[in-house]
TIRO-2110 file (N, C-alpha, C; in Angstrom, 1 decimal):
// TIRO-2110
59.3, 64.0, 83.1, N, 1, A
59.6, 65.0, 82.1, CA, 1, A
59.7, 66.4, 82.6, C, 1, A
58.8, 66.7, 83.6, N, 2, A
58.8, 68.0, 84.1, CA, 2, A
60.1, 68.3, 84.9, C, 2, A
60.6, 67.3, 85.6, N, 3, A
61.8, 67.4, 86.4, CA, 3, A
63.0, 67.6, 85.5, C, 3, A
63.0, 66.9, 84.4, N, 4, A
64.1, 67.0, 83.4, CA, 4, A
64.1, 68.4, 82.8, C, 4, A
62.9, 68.9, 82.5, N, 5, A
62.8, 70.2, 82.0, CA, 5, A
63.3, 71.3, 82.9, C, 5, A
63.0, 71.1, 84.2, N, 6, A
63.5, 72.0, 85.2, CA, 6, A
65.0, 72.1, 85.3, C, 6, A
65.6, 70.9, 85.2, N, 7, A
67.1, 70.8, 85.2, CA, 7, A
67.7, 71.5, 84.1, C, 7, A
67.1, 71.3, 82.9, N, 8, A
67.6, 72.0, 81.7, CA, 8, A
67.5, 73.5, 81.8, C, 8, A
66.4, 73.9, 82.3, N, 9, A
66.2, 75.4, 82.5, CA, 9, A
67.1, 75.9, 83.5, C, 9, A
67.4, 75.2, 84.6, N, 10, A
68.4, 75.7, 85.6, CA, 10, A
69.8, 75.8, 85.0, C, 10, A
70.2, 74.8, 84.2, N, 11, A
71.5, 74.8, 83.6, CA, 11, A
71.6, 76.0, 82.6, C, 11, A
70.5, 76.3, 81.9, N, 12, A
70.5, 77.5, 81.0, CA, 12, A
70.6, 78.8, 81.8, C, 12, A
70.0, 78.8, 82.9, N, 13, A
70.1, 80.1, 83.7, CA, 13, A
71.5, 80.2, 84.3, C, 13, A
72.1, 79.1, 84.7, N, 14, A
73.4, 79.2, 85.3, CA, 14, A
74.4, 79.6, 84.2, C, 14, A
74.2, 79.1, 83.0, N, 15, A
75.1, 79.5, 81.9, CA, 15, A
74.9, 81.0, 81.6, C, 15, A
73.6, 81.5, 81.6, N, 16, A
73.4, 82.9, 81.3, CA, 16, A
73.9, 83.8, 82.4, C, 16, A
73.8, 83.3, 83.6, N, 17, A
74.4, 84.1, 84.7, CA, 17, A
75.9, 84.2, 84.6, C, 17, A
76.5, 83.1, 84.2, N, 18, A
78.0, 83.1, 84.1, CA, 18, A
78.4, 84.1, 83.0, C, 18, A
77.7, 84.1, 81.9, N, 19, A
78.0, 85.0, 80.8, CA, 19, A
77.8, 86.5, 81.2, C, 19, A
76.8, 86.7, 81.9, N, 20, A
76.5, 88.1, 82.4, CA, 20, A
77.6, 88.6, 83.3, C, 20, A
78.1, 87.7, 84.2, N, 21, A
79.0, 88.2, 85.2, CA, 21, A
80.5, 88.2, 84.7, C, 21, A
80.8, 87.3, 83.8, N, 22, A
82.2, 87.1, 83.4, CA, 22, A
82.6, 88.0, 82.2, C, 22, A
81.6, 88.2, 81.3, N, 23, A
81.9, 88.9, 80.1, CA, 23, A
81.5, 90.4, 80.2, C, 23, A
82.4, 91.3, 80.1, N, 24, A
82.1, 92.7, 80.3, CA, 24, A
81.3, 93.2, 79.2, C, 24, A
80.1, 93.9, 79.5, N, 25, A
79.3, 94.5, 78.5, CA, 25, A
79.0, 95.9, 78.9, C, 25, A
79.7, 96.4, 79.9, N, 26, A
79.7, 97.8, 80.3, CA, 26, A
81.1, 98.3, 80.5, C, 26, A
81.2, 99.6, 80.9, N, 27, A
82.6, 100.1, 81.3, CA, 27, A
83.0, 99.4, 82.5, C, 27, A
82.1, 99.1, 83.4, N, 28, A
82.5, 98.5, 84.7, CA, 28, A
82.2, 97.0, 84.6, C, 28, A
83.0, 96.2, 85.3, N, 29, A
82.7, 94.7, 85.3, CA, 29, A
81.5, 94.4, 86.1, C, 29, A
80.9, 93.2, 85.8, N, 30, A
79.8, 92.7, 86.5, CA, 30, A
78.4, 93.2, 85.9, C, 30, A
77.4, 92.9, 86.7, N, 31, A
76.0, 93.1, 86.2, CA, 31, A
75.2, 93.7, 87.3, C, 31, A
74.3, 94.6, 87.0, N, 32, A
73.4, 95.1, 88.0, CA, 32, A
72.2, 94.2, 88.3, C, 32, A
71.6, 94.4, 89.5, N, 33, A
70.6, 93.5, 89.9, CA, 33, A
69.4, 93.5, 89.0, C, 33, A
69.0, 94.7, 88.4, N, 34, A
67.8, 94.7, 87.6, CA, 34, A
68.1, 93.9, 86.3, C, 34, A
69.3, 93.9, 85.8, N, 35, A
69.7, 93.2, 84.6, CA, 35, A
69.6, 91.6, 84.9, C, 35, A
70.0, 91.2, 86.0, N, 36, A
70.0, 89.8, 86.4, CA, 36, A
68.5, 89.4, 86.6, C, 36, A
67.7, 90.2, 87.2, N, 37, A
66.3, 89.9, 87.4, CA, 37, A
65.6, 89.8, 86.0, C, 37, A
66.0, 90.6, 85.1, N, 38, A
65.3, 90.6, 83.8, CA, 38, A
65.7, 89.3, 83.0, C, 38, A
67.0, 88.9, 83.1, N, 39, A
67.5, 87.8, 82.4, CA, 39, A
67.2, 86.5, 83.0, C, 39, A
67.2, 86.4, 84.4, N, 40, A
67.1, 85.1, 85.1, CA, 40, A
65.8, 84.9, 85.8, C, 40, A
65.0, 86.0, 86.0, N, 41, A
63.8, 85.9, 86.8, CA, 41, A
63.9, 86.4, 88.2, C, 41, A
62.8, 86.4, 88.9, N, 42, A
62.8, 86.9, 90.3, CA, 42, A
63.7, 86.0, 91.2, C, 42, A
64.0, 84.8, 90.9, N, 43, A
64.8, 83.9, 91.7, CA, 43, A
66.3, 84.0, 91.4, C, 43, A
66.7, 85.2, 90.8, N, 44, A
68.1, 85.3, 90.4, CA, 44, A
69.1, 85.1, 91.5, C, 44, A
68.8, 85.5, 92.7, N, 45, A
69.7, 85.4, 93.8, CA, 45, A
70.0, 83.9, 94.1, C, 45, A
69.0, 83.0, 94.0, N, 46, A
69.2, 81.6, 94.2, CA, 46, A
70.1, 81.1, 93.1, C, 46, A
69.9, 81.6, 91.9, N, 47, A
70.8, 81.1, 90.8, CA, 47, A
72.2, 81.5, 91.0, C, 47, A
72.4, 82.7, 91.6, N, 48, A
73.8, 83.2, 91.9, CA, 48, A
74.4, 82.4, 93.0, C, 48, A
73.6, 81.9, 94.0, N, 49, A
74.1, 81.1, 95.0, CA, 49, A
74.6, 79.7, 94.5, C, 49, A
73.9, 79.2, 93.5, N, 50, A
74.3, 77.9, 92.9, CA, 50, A
75.6, 78.2, 92.1, C, 50, A
75.6, 79.3, 91.4, N, 51, A
76.8, 79.6, 90.6, CA, 51, A
78.0, 79.8, 91.5, C, 51, A
77.8, 80.4, 92.6, N, 52, A
78.9, 80.7, 93.5, CA, 52, A
79.5, 79.3, 94.0, C, 52, A
78.6, 78.3, 94.2, N, 53, A
79.1, 77.0, 94.7, CA, 53, A
79.9, 76.3, 93.6, C, 53, A
79.5, 76.6, 92.3, N, 54, A
80.3, 76.0, 91.2, CA, 54, A
81.6, 76.7, 91.1, C, 54, A
81.6, 78.0, 91.2, N, 55, A
82.8, 78.8, 91.0, CA, 55, A
83.8, 78.5, 92.2, C, 55, A
83.3, 78.1, 93.3, N, 56, A
84.2, 77.8, 94.4, CA, 56, A
85.3, 76.8, 94.1, C, 56, A
84.9, 75.8, 93.2, N, 57, A
85.8, 74.8, 92.7, CA, 57, A
87.0, 75.4, 91.9, C, 57, A
86.8, 76.6, 91.4, N, 58, A
87.8, 77.2, 90.6, CA, 58, A
88.5, 78.3, 91.3, C, 58, A
88.2, 78.5, 92.6, N, 59, A
88.9, 79.5, 93.4, CA, 59, A
88.3, 80.9, 93.2, C, 59, A
87.0, 80.9, 92.7, N, 60, A
86.3, 82.2, 92.4, CA, 60, A
85.1, 82.3, 93.2, C, 60, A
84.5, 83.5, 93.3, N, 61, A
83.3, 83.7, 94.1, CA, 61, A
82.5, 84.9, 93.5, C, 61, A
81.2, 84.9, 93.7, N, 62, A
80.3, 86.0, 93.3, CA, 62, A
80.3, 87.0, 94.4, C, 62, A
80.6, 88.2, 94.1, N, 63, A
80.6, 89.3, 95.1, CA, 63, A
79.5, 90.3, 94.7, C, 63, A
79.0, 90.9, 95.8, N, 64, A
77.9, 91.9, 95.6, CA, 64, A
78.3, 93.2, 96.3, C, 64, A
78.0, 94.3, 95.7, N, 65, A
78.2, 95.6, 96.3, CA, 65, A
77.1, 96.5, 96.0, C, 65, A
76.8, 97.4, 96.9, N, 66, A
75.7, 98.3, 96.8, CA, 66, A
76.2, 99.7, 96.2, C, 66, A
75.5, 100.2, 95.3, N, 67, A
75.9, 101.5, 94.7, CA, 67, A
74.9, 102.6, 95.1, C, 67, A
73.9, 102.2, 95.9, N, 68, A
72.9, 103.2, 96.4, CA, 68, A
72.4, 102.6, 97.7, C, 68, A
71.1, 102.6, 97.8, N, 69, A
70.5, 102.0, 99.0, CA, 69, A
70.7, 100.5, 99.0, C, 69, A
70.9, 99.9, 100.1, N, 70, A
71.0, 98.4, 100.2, CA, 70, A
69.8, 97.7, 99.7, C, 70, A
70.1, 96.8, 98.8, N, 71, A
69.0, 96.0, 98.2, CA, 71, A
68.3, 96.6, 97.1, C, 71, A
68.9, 97.7, 96.5, N, 72, A
68.3, 98.4, 95.4, CA, 72, A
68.6, 97.7, 94.1, C, 72, A
67.9, 98.1, 93.0, N, 73, A
68.0, 97.4, 91.7, CA, 73, A
69.4, 97.8, 91.1, C, 73, A
70.1, 98.8, 91.7, N, 74, A
71.4, 99.2, 91.1, CA, 74, A
72.5, 98.5, 91.7, C, 74, A
72.2, 97.6, 92.7, N, 75, A
73.3, 96.7, 93.3, CA, 75, A
74.0, 96.0, 92.1, C, 75, A
75.3, 95.8, 92.3, N, 76, A
76.1, 95.2, 91.3, CA, 76, A
76.7, 93.9, 91.8, C, 76, A
76.7, 92.9, 90.9, N, 77, A
77.2, 91.5, 91.2, CA, 77, A
78.4, 91.3, 90.2, C, 77, A
79.5, 90.7, 90.6, N, 78, A
80.5, 90.4, 89.7, CA, 78, A
81.4, 89.2, 90.3, C, 78, A
82.2, 88.6, 89.5, N, 79, A
83.0, 87.5, 89.9, CA, 79, A
84.4, 88.0, 90.2, C, 79, A
85.0, 87.5, 91.3, N, 80, A
86.4, 87.8, 91.7, CA, 80, A
87.0, 86.6, 92.4, C, 80, A
88.2, 86.8, 92.8, N, 81, A
88.9, 85.7, 93.4, CA, 81, A
88.3, 85.4, 94.8, C, 81, A
88.4, 84.2, 95.2, N, 82, A
88.0, 83.8, 96.5, CA, 82, A
89.2, 83.8, 97.4, C, 82, A
89.2, 84.6, 98.4, N, 83, A
90.4, 84.7, 99.3, CA, 83, A
91.3, 85.8, 98.7, C, 83, A
92.6, 85.8, 99.3, N, 84, A
93.5, 86.8, 98.9, CA, 84, A
94.6, 86.3, 98.0, C, 84, A
94.8, 86.9, 96.8, N, 85, A
95.8, 86.4, 95.9, CA, 85, A
97.2, 86.7, 96.4, C, 85, A
98.1, 85.8, 95.9, N, 86, A
99.5, 86.0, 96.3, CA, 86, A
100.1, 87.1, 95.4, C, 86, A
101.3, 87.6, 95.7, N, 87, A
101.9, 88.6, 94.9, CA, 87, A
102.1, 88.2, 93.5, C, 87, A
102.5, 86.9, 93.3, N, 88, A
102.7, 86.3, 92.0, CA, 88, A
101.4, 86.3, 91.2, C, 88, A
100.3, 85.9, 91.8, N, 89, A
99.0, 85.9, 91.2, CA, 89, A
98.6, 87.3, 90.8, C, 89, A
98.8, 88.3, 91.7, N, 90, A
98.4, 89.6, 91.4, CA, 90, A
99.1, 90.2, 90.2, C, 90, A
100.4, 89.9, 90.1, N, 91, A
101.2, 90.4, 89.0, CA, 91, A
100.7, 89.8, 87.7, C, 91, A
100.2, 88.5, 87.7, N, 92, A
99.7, 87.9, 86.4, CA, 92, A
98.4, 88.6, 86.0, C, 92, A
97.8, 89.3, 86.9, N, 93, A
96.5, 90.0, 86.6, CA, 93, A
96.8, 91.4, 86.1, C, 93, A
98.1, 91.8, 86.0, N, 94, A
98.4, 93.1, 85.4, CA, 94, A
98.7, 94.1, 86.5, C, 94, A
98.8, 93.7, 87.8, N, 95, A
99.1, 94.7, 88.9, CA, 95, A
100.6, 94.8, 89.1, C, 95, A
101.1, 96.0, 89.1, N, 96, A
102.5, 96.3, 89.5, CA, 96, A
102.5, 96.3, 91.0, C, 96, A
103.7, 95.9, 91.5, N, 97, A
103.9, 95.9, 93.0, CA, 97, A
103.7, 97.3, 93.6, C, 97, A
104.3, 98.3, 92.9, N, 98, A
104.1, 99.7, 93.4, CA, 98, A
102.7, 100.2, 93.3, C, 98, A
101.9, 99.7, 92.3, N, 99, A
100.5, 100.1, 92.2, CA, 99, A
99.7, 99.5, 93.4, C, 99, A
100.0, 98.3, 93.7, N, 100, A
99.3, 97.6, 94.9, CA, 100, A
99.7, 98.4, 96.2, C, 100, A
100.9, 98.8, 96.3, N, 101, A
101.3, 99.5, 97.5, CA, 101, A
100.7, 100.9, 97.6, C, 101, A
100.5, 101.5, 96.4, N, 102, A
99.9, 102.8, 96.4, CA, 102, A
98.4, 102.7, 96.7, C, 102, A
97.7, 101.7, 96.2, N, 103, A
96.3, 101.5, 96.5, CA, 103, A
96.1, 101.2, 98.0, C, 103, A
97.0, 100.3, 98.5, N, 104, A
96.9, 99.9, 99.9, CA, 104, A
97.1, 101.1, 100.8, C, 104, A
98.1, 102.0, 100.5, N, 105, A
98.3, 103.2, 101.3, CA, 105, A
97.2, 104.1, 101.2, C, 105, A
96.6, 104.3, 100.0, N, 106, A
95.5, 105.3, 99.9, CA, 106, A
94.3, 104.8, 100.6, C, 106, A
93.9, 103.5, 100.5, N, 107, A
92.8, 103.0, 101.2, CA, 107, A
93.0, 103.0, 102.7, C, 107, A
94.2, 102.7, 103.2, N, 108, A
94.4, 102.8, 104.6, CA, 108, A
94.3, 104.2, 105.1, C, 108, A
94.8, 105.1, 104.4, N, 109, A
94.8, 106.5, 104.8, CA, 109, A
93.3, 107.0, 104.9, C, 109, A
92.5, 106.7, 103.8, N, 110, A
91.1, 107.1, 103.8, CA, 110, A
90.4, 106.5, 105.0, C, 110, A
90.6, 105.2, 105.2, N, 111, A
89.9, 104.5, 106.4, CA, 111, A
90.3, 105.2, 107.7, C, 111, A
91.6, 105.6, 107.8, N, 112, A
92.0, 106.2, 109.1, CA, 112, A
91.4, 107.5, 109.3, C, 112, A
90.9, 108.2, 108.2, N, 113, A
90.2, 109.5, 108.3, CA, 113, A
88.7, 109.3, 108.3, C, 113, A
88.2, 108.1, 108.6, N, 114, A
86.8, 108.0, 108.8, CA, 114, A
86.1, 107.7, 107.5, C, 114, A
86.8, 107.3, 106.4, N, 115, A
86.1, 106.9, 105.2, CA, 115, A
86.2, 107.9, 104.1, C, 115, A
86.8, 109.1, 104.4, N, 116, A
86.9, 110.1, 103.3, CA, 116, A
88.1, 111.0, 103.6, C, 116, A
88.8, 111.5, 102.5, N, 117, A
89.9, 112.3, 102.7, CA, 117, A
90.1, 113.2, 101.5, C, 117, A
90.6, 114.4, 101.6, N, 118, A
90.8, 115.3, 100.4, CA, 118, A
91.8, 114.6, 99.5, C, 118, A
91.5, 114.7, 98.2, N, 119, A
92.4, 114.2, 97.2, CA, 119, A
93.8, 114.7, 97.3, C, 119, A
94.0, 116.0, 97.5, N, 120, A
95.3, 116.7, 97.6, CA, 120, A
96.1, 116.1, 98.8, C, 120, A
95.3, 115.8, 99.9, N, 121, A
95.9, 115.3, 101.1, CA, 121, A
96.5, 113.9, 100.9, C, 121, A
95.7, 113.1, 100.2, N, 122, A
96.1, 111.7, 99.8, CA, 122, A
97.4, 111.8, 98.9, C, 122, A
97.3, 112.7, 97.9, N, 123, A
98.5, 112.8, 97.0, CA, 123, A
99.7, 113.2, 97.8, C, 123, A
99.6, 114.1, 98.7, N, 124, A
100.8, 114.5, 99.5, CA, 124, A
101.3, 113.4, 100.3, C, 124, A
100.4, 112.6, 100.9, N, 125, A
100.9, 111.4, 101.6, CA, 125, A
101.6, 110.4, 100.7, C, 125, A
101.1, 110.2, 99.6, N, 126, A
101.7, 109.2, 98.6, CA, 126, A
103.1, 109.7, 98.1, C, 126, A
103.2, 111.1, 98.0, N, 127, A
104.5, 111.6, 97.5, CA, 127, A
105.7, 111.3, 98.5, C, 127, A
105.4, 110.9, 99.7, N, 128, A
106.5, 110.5, 100.6, CA, 128, A
107.1, 109.2, 100.2, C, 128, A
106.4, 108.4, 99.4, N, 129, A
106.9, 107.1, 99.1, CA, 129, A
106.9, 106.8, 97.6, C, 129, A
106.2, 107.5, 96.8, N, 130, A
106.1, 107.2, 95.4, CA, 130, A
106.5, 108.4, 94.5, C, 130, A
107.0, 108.2, 93.3, N, 131, A
107.3, 109.3, 92.4, CA, 131, A
106.1, 110.2, 92.1, C, 131, A
106.2, 111.5, 92.2, N, 132, A
105.1, 112.4, 92.1, CA, 132, A
104.4, 112.3, 90.7, C, 132, A
105.2, 112.1, 89.7, N, 133, A
104.7, 112.0, 88.3, CA, 133, A
103.7, 110.8, 88.1, C, 133, A
103.8, 109.8, 88.9, N, 134, A
103.0, 108.6, 88.7, CA, 134, A
101.7, 108.7, 89.5, C, 134, A
101.7, 109.5, 90.6, N, 135, A
100.6, 109.5, 91.5, CA, 135, A
99.2, 109.9, 90.9, C, 135, A
99.2, 111.0, 90.2, N, 136, A
98.0, 111.5, 89.7, CA, 136, A
97.3, 110.5, 88.7, C, 136, A
98.1, 110.0, 87.7, N, 137, A
97.6, 109.1, 86.7, CA, 137, A
97.1, 107.8, 87.4, C, 137, A
97.9, 107.3, 88.4, N, 138, A
97.5, 106.1, 89.1, CA, 138, A
96.2, 106.2, 89.8, C, 138, A
96.0, 107.3, 90.5, N, 139, A
94.8, 107.6, 91.3, CA, 139, A
93.6, 107.7, 90.3, C, 139, A
93.8, 108.3, 89.2, N, 140, A
92.8, 108.4, 88.2, CA, 140, A
92.4, 107.0, 87.7, C, 140, A
93.3, 106.1, 87.5, N, 141, A
93.1, 104.7, 87.1, CA, 141, A
92.3, 104.0, 88.2, C, 141, A
92.7, 104.2, 89.5, N, 142, A
91.9, 103.6, 90.6, CA, 142, A
90.5, 104.0, 90.6, C, 142, A
90.2, 105.3, 90.3, N, 143, A
88.9, 105.8, 90.2, CA, 143, A
88.1, 105.2, 89.1, C, 143, A
88.7, 105.1, 87.9, N, 144, A
88.0, 104.5, 86.8, CA, 144, A
87.7, 103.1, 87.0, C, 144, A
88.5, 102.4, 87.7, N, 145, A
88.3, 100.9, 88.0, CA, 145, A
87.4, 100.7, 89.2, C, 145, A
87.0, 101.7, 89.9, N, 146, A
86.1, 101.6, 91.0, CA, 146, A
86.7, 101.3, 92.3, C, 146, A
88.0, 101.4, 92.4, N, 147, A
88.7, 101.2, 93.7, CA, 147, A
88.6, 102.4, 94.6, C, 147, A
88.6, 103.6, 94.0, N, 148, A
88.4, 104.8, 94.7, CA, 148, A
87.3, 105.6, 94.1, C, 148, A
86.7, 106.5, 94.8, N, 149, A
85.6, 107.4, 94.3, CA, 149, A
85.9, 108.8, 94.7, C, 149, A
85.6, 109.8, 93.8, N, 150, A
85.8, 111.2, 94.1, CA, 150, A
84.5, 112.0, 93.9, C, 150, A
84.2, 112.8, 94.9, N, 151, A
83.0, 113.7, 94.7, CA, 151, A
83.4, 115.0, 94.1, C, 151, A
82.4, 115.9, 94.0, N, 152, A
82.6, 117.2, 93.4, CA, 152, A
83.4, 118.1, 94.2, C, 152, A
83.6, 117.8, 95.5, N, 153, A
84.3, 118.7, 96.4, CA, 153, A
85.8, 118.2, 96.5, C, 153, A
86.2, 117.2, 95.7, N, 154, A
87.6, 116.8, 95.8, CA, 154, A
87.9, 115.8, 96.9, C, 154, A
86.9, 115.2, 97.5, N, 155, A
87.1, 114.2, 98.5, CA, 155, A
87.1, 112.8, 98.0, C, 155, A
88.1, 112.0, 98.4, N, 156, A
88.2, 110.6, 98.0, CA, 156, A
87.5, 109.7, 99.0, C, 156, A
86.8, 108.7, 98.5, N, 157, A
86.1, 107.7, 99.3, CA, 157, A
86.6, 106.3, 98.8, C, 157, A
86.2, 105.3, 99.6, N, 158, A
86.4, 103.9, 99.2, CA, 158, A
85.5, 103.6, 98.1, C, 158, A
86.0, 103.1, 96.9, N, 159, A
85.1, 102.8, 95.8, CA, 159, A
84.3, 101.5, 95.9, C, 159, A
83.3, 101.4, 95.1, N, 160, A
82.5, 100.2, 95.1, CA, 160, A
83.2, 98.9, 95.0, C, 160, A
84.3, 98.9, 94.1, N, 161, A
85.0, 97.7, 93.9, CA, 161, A
85.9, 97.3, 95.1, C, 161, A
86.5, 98.3, 95.7, N, 162, A
87.3, 98.1, 96.9, CA, 162, A
86.4, 97.6, 98.1, C, 162, A
85.2, 98.1, 98.2, N, 163, A
84.3, 97.6, 99.2, CA, 163, A
84.0, 96.1, 99.1, C, 163, A
84.0, 95.7, 97.8, N, 164, A
83.7, 94.3, 97.6, CA, 164, A
84.9, 93.4, 97.6, C, 164, A
86.0, 93.9, 97.2, N, 165, A
87.2, 93.0, 97.0, CA, 165, A
88.2, 93.1, 98.2, C, 165, A
88.2, 94.2, 98.9, N, 166, A
89.1, 94.4, 100.0, CA, 166, A
88.5, 94.2, 101.3, C, 166, A
89.0, 93.4, 102.2, N, 167, A
88.5, 93.2, 103.5, CA, 167, A
89.0, 94.3, 104.4, C, 167, A
88.2, 95.3, 104.6, N, 168, A
88.6, 96.5, 105.3, CA, 168, A
88.9, 96.3, 106.8, C, 168, A
88.2, 95.3, 107.4, N, 169, A
88.4, 95.0, 108.8, CA, 169, A
89.8, 94.4, 109.0, C, 169, A
90.2, 93.5, 108.0, N, 170, A
91.5, 92.9, 108.0, CA, 170, A
92.6, 93.9, 107.8, C, 170, A
92.4, 94.8, 106.9, N, 171, A
93.3, 95.8, 106.6, CA, 171, A
93.6, 96.7, 107.8, C, 171, A
92.5, 97.2, 108.4, N, 172, A
92.7, 98.0, 109.6, CA, 172, A
93.3, 97.2, 110.8, C, 172, A
92.9, 95.9, 110.9, N, 173, A
93.5, 95.1, 111.9, CA, 173, A
95.0, 94.9, 111.7, C, 173, A
95.5, 94.8, 110.5, N, 174, A
96.9, 94.7, 110.2, CA, 174, A
97.6, 96.0, 110.6, C, 174, A
97.0, 97.1, 110.2, N, 175, A
97.6, 98.4, 110.5, CA, 175, A
97.7, 98.6, 112.0, C, 175, A
96.6, 98.3, 112.7, N, 176, A
96.5, 98.5, 114.2, CA, 176, A
97.5, 97.6, 114.8, C, 176, A
97.7, 96.4, 114.3, N, 177, A
98.6, 95.4, 114.8, CA, 177, A
100.0, 95.9, 114.7, C, 177, A
100.3, 96.6, 113.6, N, 178, A
101.7, 97.2, 113.5, CA, 178, A
101.9, 98.4, 114.4, C, 178, A
100.8, 99.1, 114.7, N, 179, A
100.9, 100.3, 115.5, CA, 179, A
101.0, 99.9, 117.0, C, 179, A
100.4, 98.8, 117.4, N, 180, A
100.3, 98.5, 118.8, CA, 180, A
101.7, 98.4, 119.5, C, 180, A
102.7, 97.6, 118.9, N, 181, A
104.0, 97.5, 119.6, CA, 181, A
104.6, 98.9, 119.7, C, 181, A
104.4, 99.8, 118.8, N, 182, A
105.1, 101.1, 118.9, CA, 182, A
104.4, 101.9, 120.0, C, 182, A
103.1, 101.7, 120.2, N, 183, A
102.4, 102.4, 121.2, CA, 183, A
102.9, 102.0, 122.6, C, 183, A
103.2, 100.7, 122.7, N, 184, A
103.6, 100.1, 124.0, CA, 184, A
105.0, 100.3, 124.4, C, 184, A
105.9, 100.6, 123.4, N, 185, A
107.3, 100.8, 123.7, CA, 185, A
107.5, 102.0, 124.5, C, 185, A
108.4, 101.9, 125.6, N, 186, A
108.7, 103.0, 126.4, CA, 186, A
110.2, 103.0, 126.6, C, 186, A
110.8, 104.2, 126.9, N, 187, A
112.2, 104.2, 127.1, CA, 187, A
112.7, 103.3, 128.3, C, 187, A
113.9, 102.9, 128.2, N, 188, A
114.4, 102.0, 129.3, CA, 188, A
114.3, 102.7, 130.7, C, 188, A
113.9, 101.9, 131.6, N, 189, A
113.7, 102.4, 133.0, CA, 189, A
112.2, 102.6, 133.3, C, 189, A
111.4, 102.5, 132.2, N, 190, A
109.9, 102.6, 132.4, CA, 190, A
109.4, 104.0, 132.5, C, 190, A
110.3, 105.0, 132.4, N, 191, A
109.8, 106.4, 132.5, CA, 191, A
109.4, 107.0, 131.2, C, 191, A
108.6, 108.0, 131.2, N, 192, A
108.3, 108.7, 130.0, CA, 192, A
107.1, 108.1, 129.3, C, 192, A
106.6, 108.7, 128.2, N, 193, A
105.5, 108.3, 127.5, CA, 193, A
105.9, 107.3, 126.4, C, 193, A
104.9, 106.6, 125.9, N, 194, A
105.2, 105.6, 124.8, CA, 194, A
105.5, 106.4, 123.6, C, 194, A
106.3, 105.8, 122.7, N, 195, A
106.7, 106.5, 121.5, CA, 195, A
105.5, 106.6, 120.6, C, 195, A
105.3, 107.7, 119.8, N, 196, A
104.1, 107.8, 118.9, CA, 196, A
104.2, 106.8, 117.8, C, 196, A
103.0, 106.3, 117.5, N, 197, A
102.9, 105.2, 116.5, CA, 197, A
103.1, 105.8, 115.1, C, 197, A
102.8, 107.0, 114.8, N, 198, A
102.9, 107.6, 113.5, CA, 198, A
101.7, 107.5, 112.7, C, 198, A
101.6, 108.1, 111.5, N, 199, A
100.4, 108.0, 110.7, CA, 199, A
100.4, 106.7, 110.0, C, 199, A
99.2, 106.3, 109.5, N, 200, A
99.1, 105.1, 108.7, CA, 200, A
100.0, 105.0, 107.5, C, 200, A
100.2, 106.2, 106.9, N, 201, A
101.1, 106.2, 105.7, CA, 201, A
102.5, 105.8, 106.1, C, 201, A
103.0, 106.2, 107.3, N, 202, A
104.3, 105.8, 107.7, CA, 202, A
104.4, 104.3, 108.0, C, 202, A
103.3, 103.7, 108.5, N, 203, A
103.2, 102.3, 108.7, CA, 203, A
103.3, 101.5, 107.4, C, 203, A
102.8, 102.1, 106.4, N, 204, A
102.8, 101.4, 105.1, CA, 204, A
104.2, 101.3, 104.5, C, 204, A
105.1, 102.2, 105.0, N, 205, A
106.5, 102.1, 104.5, CA, 205, A
107.2, 100.9, 105.0, C, 205, A
106.8, 100.4, 106.1, N, 206, A
107.5, 99.2, 106.7, CA, 206, A
107.4, 98.0, 105.8, C, 206, A
END
C-alpha cells in the first residue's frame, strides 16, 4: 500500500509541475524555483527530471535559466521546444520571418560586442536591413518577452529567455563559419591581405 501511495503522490506532483510550467500565471512564462519548492517539496528538481523525460516524447523539454546568482530561489524553469524549430513551426507560434531575422541579428551583434551593446547602436545596425519604423517597437517586444534586456544606461544584454532558448555557441559558430572563408580569400596571385570579413550585421544579410 505504501508503494501505491508513493506512485499516486508522484503522479500528483508531476501533474502539478506540468500545470505550473505550462499555464502562465505571471507576466513571464514559467515558474521560479521557490514556487516549485513550495508546491512540490525539496525534491522538486527530481520531479522536473521525470517531467522532462515525459515531455521528450512530445518534443518538449524543461529549461532552466538564472536571473541572479546561480542556484538561487529566483531561478526560473519553463517548458520549450526540444531542439531547433523549423521556419514553418516558428511561424505557427506567431513569429514573423523578419522578426526572427531581427532578433538573430540583434543577438549576434550583442554577442560580438562581448555580451552588451548600446541600444542606439543596435538600432542603427538594424536600420541597414529593416524598416526604421518597426525596429523600436520590435525591440521593445523582445525586451518584454525576455529575449533582450536593457539597463538604466541604455545598454542591451542577452535576455533570460534567449539564454535558455538560444544556443549561443552554435550561433557564434555559424557566424564565425561564415566569416572564415572571407578571411582566407586573397587576390589572385597570392599577394595582398585577405579581404575583411565585415561586421556580424553584414553577415546576417547573407
